[in-house]
N, C-alpha and C positions, 0 to 999 in steps of 0.2 A: 681486175676482175674484166671478163669479157663482156661485151655489149649484151649478149643473151642473158648472162647473169645479173647484169645491172637491171635490165628490163624486167627480169622475174622479181628482183627486189622491189623495184618501182610498183609493180603490180600486186605486190603482196603487203605493201605498206598500209597500215590502218590509219590514214590521215583523218584528222577532225572534219567533222561535216563543215562543208564550205570551201575546203582546200583541196588541192590537186598536187600531185607529184609528177614532175617531168624530168627528162635526161637532157640537161643542157650542159654543153662543153664538157662532157664526160663525168658530170655530177649530178646528183640527184637533188633537185631543187624543189621545195615545197612553197607553195604561193596560194593566196586565196582566189577563189573562183571570182567571177564578175562582181564589181560593187553595185549596189542597188541603182544608182544613177545610169548605169549601163544597160539596164534590162529594157527600157522603153526602145532605144535605138537597136538593140540586139532583136527584138521582137518585130520592129518595122523592116529591118533588113532581111531577116528570115522570111517574112511575108511576102515582101517584094521580090525576093530571089526565087522562091517557089513557083511563082508565076512564069519563070523563064528556064526551068530546068527540064531535063529529059526524064521521061516516066520511069527509067531505071535508077533515078537519083533521088536523094532526099536532103533537105537543107535542114540542119538541126543544130542545137546547142548542148547536146547530149554529152555528159562527162567521160568521153573516151579518149584513150591515148591512140595515136598513130605513129608508127616507127619508121625511121629512116636508117635502116642498117647500115648503108654504104658510108654514112657519115657518123654512126653511133649515136643517133638522137632519137628522142621520142617525145611528141608533143601532145598536149591536150587543148586543141584549139577553143577558142571562144565561141566560134560559130563555124560551120563549114558546110560544103556540099560535097557529097560523097556518094559512090556507087552504092546501091542497096546491097549488092553481093559482098560488100566488105564485112557485113553482120552476119554472114553465113558460116563463119569460120569459128572455131573452138578458140578459147583464150579470152584475154581482156584487152588486147591491143589490135588495132587494124593497120593495114598496110598502107603507108603514105601514098603510094602510087593511085590508090583509089580516090584521092582527093581530087576534085576539080577546082575548088575555091575554098580558101581560108580567110577568115576575118579575126583580126586580133584587136580587142579594145585596150588601149594602154592604161596603165596605172602607174603612180609613181615607183612602185617596185618592180614593175615588169617592163616599162618603157624601152630601156636600152636593149633588152633581150628581143623585144618585138621588132624593132628598128634595125638591129644589127644580126644577131645570131639567127633568128627566125627568117629574116629577110634573105639572108645568104642560103640557107637550107631550103626553103620553099622556093627560091628563085632558080632552083636547079630542075625542079620537078612539077610543081603545082601551077596549072595554068593561070590563075588569078588568085593574087593575095591582096587583101583589103587591110590596110592599117587605120583603123578608126583612133586618132590621137585625141583622147579626152582631155588632155591639158592644152594642147594648141587649137582645139576645137576645129580640126581639119580631118578630112579623110583622104587617103592616097591609095589609088588602085595601081598595083603593079601588074604587069602582064608580059607575055612572050618570054617564058623561061628559056634558059640555056645553061650549058656547063659552067658559064661564068656569072650567072645571075640573069635577073630581069632584064630585058631590052627596051622596055617601054613603062612609063609610069605617068600619072596625072595626079595633081592634088588640088581639092576644092576645100572651102570653108564650109561649115556646117551651114544649111540652109540653101546651098548651090547644088543643083542637080550633078550628079557623077556619072558619065558614061563608063559602062564596063563593057569590054569587048567580048568576042566570040570565047567560049561556047555559049555566053550568056546574052550578049548583044541587046543589052537593055540600058536603061538610064535609072539610077537610084535616087530617089527623092530624100534628102537628108534633113528636111525640116524637123523630123522628130528627134534628130540627133542634138538639136539646140536645147541648152540648159531650160528648164521649165522656169517660168517667171512671169 
């Protein structure tokens, strides 16, 4: 089946509430949206990023797919910054080229995909990729994409500020990422 055919199938799936379907490695993969424990760090990250985005962008965790046709992939990022123009088109998926930042929050079922598959694809196009590793309690900022993947990265433990380079040029306070306790 062609990429467009697979993408149509993903879009037409009637997934259970709380689940998303993505195209990963040429297969349709259904996985749960974020766990409840991820919501506090997700909201904190979105609020902090909103202060540093351009007027024509939005930081959101709305459940939309973004396609990467050149590699036959379509992902539903946990949180992302995207040009508002991406929402002016018909259909149910946006263009991956409209993304300027993606954040994925790992779970035991998605961790490998976030660290490998998505790192490779985003690393060719998306200016900033944040992997919020909920199991290791660390956040990694990848930046400077190239045809061979990201050329820069930095990892900090939750509770430590994380510098995020241009086009955001800010520092993320990660204290809200720490487990409640």
